Structure formats: structure tokens, C-alpha cells
N, C-alpha and C positions, 0 to 999 in steps of 0.2 A: 846461644849458651847451651852448654852441655846439660841434658837432663840425667838426673840420677835415678835410676830404676832398681828397686830391690825387690827381690822375691824372697819371701820369709816361707820356710819350710824345711822339714827335717829330711827331705829326700824321698818322700812317698811318690807313687805314679802321678797323682794329681800335681803335685809340686814340679815334677819333671815335665809334665805336659805344659803347664803355664811357662816354664822356663823356655821350652822350645818355640812355643808361640810367640812370646815376646821378643826373643832373638829373631825369629823369621821376620816379624812386623817390622823391628828396627832396621833389619838388613835390607829387605824388600823396599823401604820408603827412604831410605838414605837418612834416617834420624840421627842427628847427633846425641847420642846418649851412652851412659856407662851403665852396664848391667851388673848388679852384684847379686850373688846367691848367699843369703843368710841361713845357714843351717844350724847355728849354735842356739840351743833352746834358751840360754840366758838372754841373748841379745833379742830373740824373738818376744820374749816376755816383756822386755822394755816398750813393745808397741801395744801392750795390753789388749792382745787378740787371743780368742780361745780357739779358733779354727784356722787351718791352714789349708790351702796356700793363700798367701796374702800378697798383693801387689801394691808396692809404695812408690809413688811418683814424687820427686823431690820432697821426701819427707811427709807426703800425705797418703794417707791409707785410701786406697781406691776400690779395691776388691778384696774381700776375704771370704774363705771357705768354699770357693769354687774355681772352675776353670773358665775363663772368658773365651769368646771367639775373637778372631783376629781383627774384625771390624771394631769391636768394643775396645780392644787394646789401642788400636790406632787413635780412635777418638780420645782416649784418656792421655796418651803421650804426646799428641800434636802440640 
């Protein structure tokens, strides 16, 4: 089943770093996933988070306010 991964953030450097790490992990491990970048502040506010970036996997907030490393992302999306 395809995982839905969302990265919430307004386009700051941390948000861009998280996006590239998630994309790399998905590609390197042949994970069946859809990656969505959510930059609209009104959409981000629906998740009730105060700091970005935020990693959402299948509508569950997994990481917020920091950039994870590749191993951490892999564990969360497996």
C-alpha cells in the first residue's frame, strides 16, 4: 500500500533539507510512497503545529521542528 508522506513547511532551509532527505530515503529504498510538500500556511495550521518542518506519515505527525537524519526517516516510513 502506498504511503502518503507530507512535509509541512513554508519553504525555509530546514524544510528544504527535510524534503530532500525524505526524497532520497524513498528513492534509495524503493519505498512505495507519495511525497507532498505542503507550503500553504492555512493547510499547515490544520495540523495544529507551531514549528516547522513537520513530517506527516499517513496523517500521523512523526517529527516536528527539526530535520531528521536518513536512518530516522527510514524507520518512520517503513
